C-alpha positions, 0 to 999 in steps of 0.5 A: 182219268188219271191213276195214282202212282205215287209211293205209299207210306208203308213202313219198310218191313223188318228184317227176317232172320232164318233161326230154326229152333223149338217154340212152345206156344199157347193160345193166351188163357190156355194152361197146356202149352204147344210145340212148334219150330221157327222157321224166321224171327224178326223184331216184330214177329215170328213165323212158326210151323206147328200140327195146329192152325188158329184162326187170326187175331188169336192171342198167343203167348209163347216161349223161345230158347234164343241161341248164343250170342243173340240172348246169352242162353236167355229164353224169350217170353212173348206175347202177340196174335196170329196175323197170317197163316201158310200151307205146308211146304216141301220141307215140313209137312206142318202148316205155318203161323205168323205172330207179332211180337207185341211184347217180350221179356228175358229170363235166364232159365235154360231152354224152353220149359215154361217158366214157374211165373205167368208169362200173361204178367209180361 
């Protein structure tokens, strides 16, 4: 009996950046926005704290006003889906949701107020 000790061809994990900013999100198709706060962001996803957990694979839309100099005052409108949840931690009593960023676009509105255009048209 032999053990497979060959390294697997896994893609390296995208670097995470600790960026703690307000975020608005909603399950795709919902009309009401919910509030959360990011813990970290990468090119492929976001981890945020919220009062409501969602089932894995829930499709989401979310808005983030990225700080200068990252996006020059722009709001990023994203779509993705829930890939993981985490329990509360000592720094924040709310659970966390990890979501992919499957698509996005930038708008130059101030803050994270929902845009007048429908973000599902990303």
